[in-house]
C-alpha positions in Angstrom: 85.1 154.8 93.6 87.5 153.3 96.3 89.7 152.0 93.9 93.5 151.8 94.3 92.3 153.6 97.9 94.2 152.8 101.4 92.4 149.8 103.0 89.8 151.0 105.1 91.3 148.6 107.6 94.2 150.4 107.3 92.7 153.8 107.9 91.1 153.0 111.7 92.9 155.3 114.5 96.1 155.7 112.4 97.5 159.0 110.4 98.2 158.7 106.8 101.7 158.5 106.9 101.5 155.9 109.5 99.4 153.8 107.4 101.7 154.1 104.5 104.3 152.6 106.7 102.7 149.8 107.4 102.3 149.0 103.5 106.1 149.1 103.4 107.0 147.1 106.7 109.6 144.0 106.6 106.8 141.8 108.3 104.5 142.3 105.0 107.8 142.1 102.8 108.2 138.8 104.3 104.7 137.7 104.0 104.2 138.6 100.5 108.0 138.5 99.3 107.5 140.5 95.7 110.2 140.2 94.1 110.0 136.6 94.6 106.6 136.7 93.5 107.0 138.8 90.5 109.7 136.2 89.2 107.4 133.2 89.6 104.6 134.9 87.9 106.8 135.2 84.8 108.3 138.7 85.2 111.6 138.8 83.1 114.2 141.6 82.3 112.6 143.7 79.3 109.3 143.3 79.8 106.3 145.9 80.6 104.6 145.8 84.1 101.9 148.0 85.0 101.1 147.7 89.0 97.6 149.5 89.1 96.7 150.5 92.8 100.7 150.4 93.3 100.5 152.5 96.7 103.8 153.4 97.8 105.4 151.0 95.4 105.5 147.6 97.1 105.5 145.8 94.0 106.5 148.4 91.9 109.8 149.0 93.1 111.3 145.3 93.0 109.2 145.1 89.5 111.6 148.0 88.5 114.7 146.2 89.5 113.2 142.6 87.6 113.0 144.3 84.2 115.7 146.6 84.4 116.9 148.7 82.1 115.4 147.5 78.7 112.2 146.9 80.7 109.4 149.8 82.1 107.2 149.7 85.1 104.0 151.8 85.2 103.0 152.7 88.8 99.4 153.8 88.7 97.5 155.2 91.4 94.2 157.4 92.1 95.9 158.8 95.1 98.6 161.2 95.1 99.3 161.1 98.6 100.9 157.4 97.4 102.6 158.7 94.3 104.5 161.4 96.1 105.4 158.9 98.7 106.6 156.4 95.7 108.7 159.8 94.4 110.3 160.0 97.6 111.6 156.5 97.8 113.6 157.7 94.3 112.5 155.4 91.8 114.7 154.2 89.0 114.6 155.6 85.8 112.4 152.7 84.2 109.8 153.4 86.2 106.7 156.1 85.1 104.5 157.3 88.0 100.7 157.4 86.2 97.8 159.4 88.0 94.9 157.1 87.1 91.4 158.3 87.1 88.1 156.0 87.9 88.2 153.7 85.5 90.5 155.5 83.0 94.6 155.0 83.2 96.7 156.8 81.0 98.4 153.9 79.7 98.7 153.4 75.7 96.8 150.0 74.6 98.3 146.8 73.7 101.9 147.8 76.0 101.7 145.9 79.1 102.6 142.2 79.2 101.7 141.8 83.0 99.4 143.9 85.1 99.1 143.7 88.8 96.1 144.2 90.3 97.0 143.8 94.4 94.5 144.2 96.9 92.6 146.3 94.6 89.3 144.2 93.1 87.6 144.2 96.3 87.8 147.8 96.2 86.4 149.0 92.7 82.7 149.8 92.8 82.2 149.2 89.2 84.3 146.0 88.4 83.6 144.9 84.8 84.4 148.2 83.7 87.9 148.5 85.5 88.9 145.4 84.3 87.9 145.6 81.2 89.9 149.1 80.8 92.8 147.1 82.3 92.6 144.5 79.8 92.6 147.3 76.8 96.3 147.7 78.1 97.6 144.2 78.0 99.4 143.0 74.8 97.6 140.4 73.1 99.6 137.8 75.1 100.0 139.8 78.2 98.7 138.3 82.0 97.2 139.8 84.8 97.7 139.0 88.1 94.6 139.4 90.9 96.0 139.2 94.7 93.4 139.2 97.0 92.6 138.6 101.0 90.6 134.9 101.3 87.1 135.6 102.4 87.5 134.8 105.8 87.8 136.4 109.6 91.4 137.3 110.6 93.2 139.9 112.6 95.0 141.3 109.1 93.2 142.8 106.8 90.1 144.3 105.6 87.0 142.8 107.6 85.3 139.9 105.9 82.3 141.9 104.5 84.7 143.7 102.5 86.6 140.9 100.7 86.1 139.1 97.6 86.5 135.2 97.5 88.3 133.5 94.6 84.6 132.3 92.8 83.3 136.0 93.1 86.4 137.5 92.0 87.1 134.7 88.9 83.6 135.5 87.5 83.6 139.1 87.5 87.2 138.8 85.6 85.3 136.1 82.9 82.7 138.9 82.9 85.3 141.3 81.9 86.2 138.7 78.8 89.5 137.5 80.7 90.4 133.7 80.6 91.2 132.3 83.8 94.4 130.6 83.6 95.2 129.7 87.6 94.1 130.0 90.9 96.0 129.2 93.7 97.0 130.0 97.6 99.9 132.5 98.0 99.4 131.7 101.8 97.2 131.4 104.4 95.7 134.6 104.0 95.8 135.4 100.7 94.9 134.1 97.0 96.2 134.5 93.5 94.3 134.4 89.9 96.0 134.4 86.8 94.2 135.1 83.8 95.2 136.0 80.1 93.5 138.4 77.6 
């Protein structure tokens, strides 16, 4: 399983530490604006949020600030190195760091308001099984956000053959019994699919 791994495109010719720093650099923050993205996606104070494939906390840290002390954020990854980097960033008390296994996320069922899969779906081998496990975490009215690279050739991100387009991603989500609520372009390189349980 390649789920939650550092994208292969970032592994070429650089050290692991350099790759983690690239995931947190200012240009990436400016391009994706994680806090704005999460607020516009409906994340609010007091909510429960799961960042699945959290890496070093690009979306996790802003989410923890948004949900505040009355909310909870689960930072989920299979890579110990990523979770260690997140710990070094001194996360707030409302953030729970969760080491995951393949298709097994140790979070109680029906506890999450919003789950985020940022650049994860294209890396997963058994997508339907994985998405069903994510679905288990969501409350009855919960939402899943999938953020992915558009299937096109460009200098940044994974090569085109490793990307998944909107139609394929939404089809596999529907196979996992999600209902697609919205598909939109976040910017020139990325799209978002919002789905409900």
